[in-house]
C-alpha positions as CSV (number, residue, x, y, z in Angstrom):
1,M,3.5,27.0,-22.2
2,E,2.6,25.6,-25.5
3,Q,5.9,24.1,-26.4
4,F,5.7,21.8,-23.6
5,K,2.6,20.0,-24.8
6,T,4.7,17.6,-27.0
7,R,7.3,15.5,-25.2
8,K,9.9,14.6,-27.9
9,P,11.9,11.3,-27.7
10,I,15.4,11.9,-26.1
11,V,17.0,8.4,-26.4
12,A,15.9,7.5,-29.9
13,G,19.1,6.6,-31.7
14,Q,20.8,5.8,-28.4
15,F,18.9,3.3,-26.3
16,Y,16.8,2.1,-29.3
17,L,16.8,2.6,-33.1
18,A,15.5,5.9,-34.4
19,S,14.1,4.6,-37.7
20,P,10.5,3.4,-37.4
21,E,11.1,0.3,-39.6
22,R,14.4,-0.6,-38.2
23,L,12.9,-0.1,-34.6
24,K,10.1,-2.4,-35.4
25,N,12.4,-5.1,-36.9
26,Q,14.5,-4.7,-33.7
27,I,11.6,-5.4,-31.4
28,E,10.3,-8.2,-33.7
29,T,13.6,-10.0,-33.0
30,L,13.1,-9.8,-29.2
31,I,9.5,-10.8,-28.7
32,D,8.2,-14.1,-27.7
33,K,5.9,-15.0,-30.6
34,K,4.6,-18.1,-28.9
35,A,3.6,-16.3,-25.6
36,A,0.0,-16.5,-24.5
37,K,-1.6,-13.1,-24.0
38,L,-2.8,-12.5,-20.4
39,D,-5.0,-9.7,-18.9
40,V,-2.8,-8.3,-16.1
41,L,-3.2,-5.5,-13.6
42,A,0.4,-4.4,-13.8
43,C,3.8,-5.2,-14.7
44,I,7.6,-4.2,-14.2
45,L,9.8,-3.6,-17.3
46,P,13.5,-2.6,-17.4
47,H,14.5,0.6,-19.2
48,A,18.1,0.2,-20.3
49,G,19.4,0.2,-23.9
50,Y,17.6,-2.4,-26.0
51,M,20.8,-4.3,-26.6
52,Y,21.1,-4.9,-22.8
53,S,17.5,-5.1,-21.4
54,G,15.3,-5.3,-24.6
55,G,15.0,-9.0,-24.5
56,V,13.5,-8.9,-20.9
57,A,11.2,-6.0,-21.7
58,A,9.9,-7.5,-25.1
59,E,9.4,-11.1,-23.7
60,T,7.5,-9.6,-20.7
61,A,5.3,-7.3,-23.1
62,S,4.7,-10.3,-25.3
63,C,2.6,-11.9,-22.5
64,I,0.5,-8.9,-21.8
65,N,-2.8,-7.8,-23.4
66,I,-2.0,-4.0,-23.7
67,K,-4.9,-2.0,-22.3
68,D,-6.4,1.2,-23.6
69,K,-5.0,3.2,-20.6
70,I,-1.5,2.9,-19.4
71,I,-0.3,4.5,-16.1
72,L,3.4,4.7,-16.4
73,L,5.5,5.0,-13.3
74,G,9.2,5.6,-13.4
75,P,12.2,6.8,-11.4
76,N,13.4,10.4,-11.9
77,H,17.2,9.8,-12.7
78,T,17.8,13.6,-13.7
79,G,16.9,15.2,-10.4
80,N,14.9,17.8,-12.3
81,G,11.4,18.8,-11.5
82,A,8.9,18.0,-8.8
83,K,9.5,15.1,-6.4
84,F,6.3,13.4,-7.7
85,S,5.7,14.6,-11.2
86,I,2.6,13.9,-13.4
87,M,1.9,15.3,-16.9
88,S,-1.9,15.7,-17.4
89,E,-2.0,17.2,-21.0
90,G,-0.2,16.7,-24.3
91,V,1.4,13.9,-26.3
92,W,4.6,11.9,-26.3
93,Q,6.4,11.1,-29.5
94,T,8.5,8.0,-30.4
95,P,9.7,6.9,-33.8
96,L,6.5,4.7,-33.9
97,G,4.1,7.6,-33.5
98,E,2.4,9.9,-31.0
99,I,0.8,8.7,-27.8
100,K,-1.8,11.0,-26.2
101,I,-2.0,11.7,-22.5
102,D,-5.3,10.6,-21.0
103,S,-6.0,14.0,-19.6
104,N,-9.3,13.1,-17.9
105,L,-7.7,10.2,-16.0
106,A,-4.4,12.1,-15.2
107,K,-6.3,15.1,-13.8
108,K,-8.4,12.9,-11.6
109,I,-5.4,11.4,-10.2
110,L,-3.8,14.8,-9.7
111,R,-6.9,16.1,-7.9
112,R,-7.0,13.0,-5.6
113,S,-3.3,12.8,-4.8
114,R,-1.8,14.7,-1.8
115,Y,1.6,14.2,-3.4
116,L,1.6,14.4,-7.1
117,E,2.2,17.8,-8.8
118,E,1.7,18.9,-12.4
119,D,5.1,19.1,-13.9
120,F,6.8,18.8,-17.3
121,L,10.3,19.4,-16.3
122,A,10.9,16.0,-14.6
123,H,9.8,14.3,-17.8
124,L,11.8,16.5,-20.3
125,D,15.0,14.6,-20.1
126,E,14.0,11.4,-18.2
127,H,14.3,8.1,-20.2
128,S,12.7,5.7,-17.8
129,L,9.2,6.0,-19.4
130,E,10.2,6.7,-23.0
131,V,12.0,3.5,-23.3
132,E,8.9,1.4,-22.6
133,L,6.7,3.1,-25.1
134,P,7.8,1.4,-28.3
135,F,7.4,-2.1,-26.9
136,L,3.7,-1.1,-26.0
137,Q,3.3,0.4,-29.3
138,F,4.5,-2.6,-31.2
139,F,1.7,-4.7,-29.7
140,K,-1.0,-2.0,-29.7
141,A,-1.3,1.0,-32.0
142,D,-3.8,3.1,-30.0
143,F,-3.7,3.7,-26.3
144,E,-3.4,6.6,-23.9
145,I,-0.9,7.2,-21.0
146,V,-0.5,9.0,-17.7
147,P,3.2,9.6,-17.1
148,I,4.5,9.8,-13.6
149,A,8.2,10.2,-12.4
150,V,9.1,9.9,-8.8
151,F,12.0,10.3,-6.5
152,P,12.7,7.8,-3.7
153,E,10.6,8.6,-0.7
154,D,9.3,7.2,2.6
155,L,7.5,4.0,2.3
156,E,4.2,5.1,3.6
157,V,4.1,8.0,1.1
158,L,4.7,5.6,-1.8
159,K,2.1,3.3,-0.6
160,E,-0.3,6.2,-0.2
161,I,0.3,7.5,-3.8
162,G,-0.5,3.8,-5.0
163,K,-3.8,3.8,-3.0
164,E,-4.8,7.2,-4.5
165,I,-4.2,5.9,-8.0
166,A,-6.1,2.7,-7.3
167,D,-9.0,4.7,-5.7
168,V,-9.4,6.8,-9.0
169,I,-9.3,3.7,-11.1
170,K,-12.0,1.9,-9.0
171,E,-14.2,5.1,-8.9
172,S,-13.8,5.5,-12.6
173,G,-14.8,2.0,-13.4
174,I,-11.8,1.4,-15.6
175,K,-9.9,-1.4,-13.8
176,D,-10.3,-3.7,-16.8
177,S,-9.1,-1.1,-19.3
178,T,-6.1,0.1,-17.4
179,L,-2.5,-1.3,-17.0
180,I,0.0,0.0,-14.6
181,V,3.6,-0.2,-15.7
182,A,6.5,0.4,-13.3
183,S,9.8,1.1,-15.0
184,S,12.9,-0.2,-13.2
185,D,16.3,-1.8,-13.6
186,M,17.7,-3.8,-10.8
187,T,21.2,-3.9,-9.2
188,H,23.7,-1.5,-11.0
189,Y,27.4,-2.0,-11.6
190,E,28.2,-5.0,-9.4
191,S,29.7,-8.4,-10.1
192,Q,27.4,-10.9,-11.7
193,G,27.3,-12.9,-8.4
194,S,26.6,-10.0,-6.3
195,A,23.7,-8.6,-8.6
196,Q,22.1,-11.9,-8.8
197,M,22.1,-12.5,-5.1
198,K,20.7,-9.0,-4.4
199,D,18.2,-9.1,-7.2
200,K,16.9,-12.5,-6.1
201,E,16.0,-11.0,-2.8
202,A,14.2,-7.9,-4.2
203,I,12.4,-10.0,-6.9
204,Q,11.1,-12.5,-4.2
205,A,9.7,-9.6,-2.2
206,I,7.9,-8.3,-5.3
207,L,6.6,-11.9,-6.1
208,E,5.1,-11.9,-2.7
209,L,3.5,-8.6,-3.4
210,N,5.1,-7.3,-0.2
211,E,6.2,-3.6,-0.7
212,N,7.3,-3.5,3.0
213,K,9.6,-6.4,2.4
214,L,10.9,-4.8,-0.8
215,M,11.8,-1.5,0.9
216,E,13.6,-3.2,3.8
217,R,15.7,-5.5,1.5
218,V,16.6,-2.5,-0.8
219,L,17.8,-0.6,2.4
220,R,19.4,-3.4,4.3
221,L,21.2,-5.0,1.3
222,N,22.0,-1.6,-0.3
223,I,20.3,-2.7,-3.6
224,S,20.9,-0.1,-6.2
225,M,17.4,-0.7,-7.9
226,C,16.7,2.7,-9.5
227,G,12.9,2.1,-9.7
228,Y,12.0,0.7,-6.3
229,A,9.9,3.7,-5.6
230,P,7.7,3.3,-8.7
231,V,7.5,-0.4,-8.1
232,I,6.3,0.1,-4.5
233,I,3.6,2.6,-5.8
234,M,2.6,0.0,-8.4
235,L,2.4,-2.9,-5.8
236,S,0.3,-0.8,-3.5
237,A,-2.0,0.2,-6.3
238,A,-2.3,-3.3,-7.7
239,K,-3.1,-4.8,-4.3
240,Q,-5.9,-2.4,-3.8
241,L,-7.2,-3.4,-7.3
242,G,-7.3,-7.0,-6.1
243,A,-3.9,-8.3,-7.2
244,S,-3.2,-11.7,-5.7
245,S,-0.3,-13.1,-7.6
246,A,3.0,-12.2,-9.5
247,R,5.2,-14.0,-12.0
248,L,8.8,-13.5,-13.0
249,I,8.8,-13.7,-16.9
250,K,12.6,-13.2,-17.4
251,Y,15.6,-12.0,-15.5
252,Q,19.2,-11.4,-17.0
253,T,22.0,-9.1,-16.5
254,S,24.0,-7.0,-19.0
255,G,26.7,-9.5,-18.5
256,D,24.6,-12.2,-20.0
257,V,24.7,-10.1,-23.2
258,T,28.2,-8.7,-23.2
259,G,30.0,-11.4,-21.4
260,D,31.5,-8.8,-19.0
261,F,30.5,-10.2,-15.5
262,D,32.7,-7.9,-13.3
263,S,30.2,-5.0,-13.5
264,V,26.6,-5.6,-14.5
265,V,23.1,-4.2,-14.4
266,G,20.3,-6.5,-13.6
267,Y,16.9,-6.5,-15.5
268,A,13.7,-8.2,-14.4
269,G,10.3,-8.5,-16.2
270,I,7.4,-9.3,-13.9
271,I,3.6,-9.4,-14.4
272,I,1.1,-8.9,-11.6
273,N,-2.5,-10.2,-11.5
């Protein structure tokens, strides 16, 4: 279906500014201009409105040498489409320009995976991947993406998807030119103290590169981290690719921005290497 080859932005003018120049200026005010650029395997970025989580996303992206190929893993908030949805053809648009899907890489992953399905519907109205793109475009004008949106699922299934992705990257010889980005916010709509306590537990598991511990803590502490599934996939893939360390770049909540600490959302930016 030809009309599905272009995925148009759905939260431009809401989560971030729709004017290209104003959007660039907005991101410019959020980045860390003194940050040293690092070659990383993967990262976690938040996906809320830029006034809330933009500082965390921008400071984290400031530390990263953006690669030529980016595998984007995000949660499916809408409930639409397949459980594990990948787009293997077309372009995504943002106010900063078009980004091509790396069809060759996406189709290799699709063929290898027992779980991923070719699906546009899951991506049509889902914001979790779109919100990351302008930050990446700000630092690198030309890269290609593989967009993947997932529902929560059994731990072993998520780990297997990560392994499948890593196997394709290794067999294709593109480890050095590929970045895996997991999109997630942390605790939702709890008090500042509760969110910070729960998020500290989740973040510690991530810093230990321990997806088993992350899942256990999400379930035991009832942590409303919307993207734990993509983060688990990312951790599994990154470890298969040799990841041995992680670093928290920035954590804050919406309350740190608004001053309302009764009901906050947490945001973490983490790099994996």
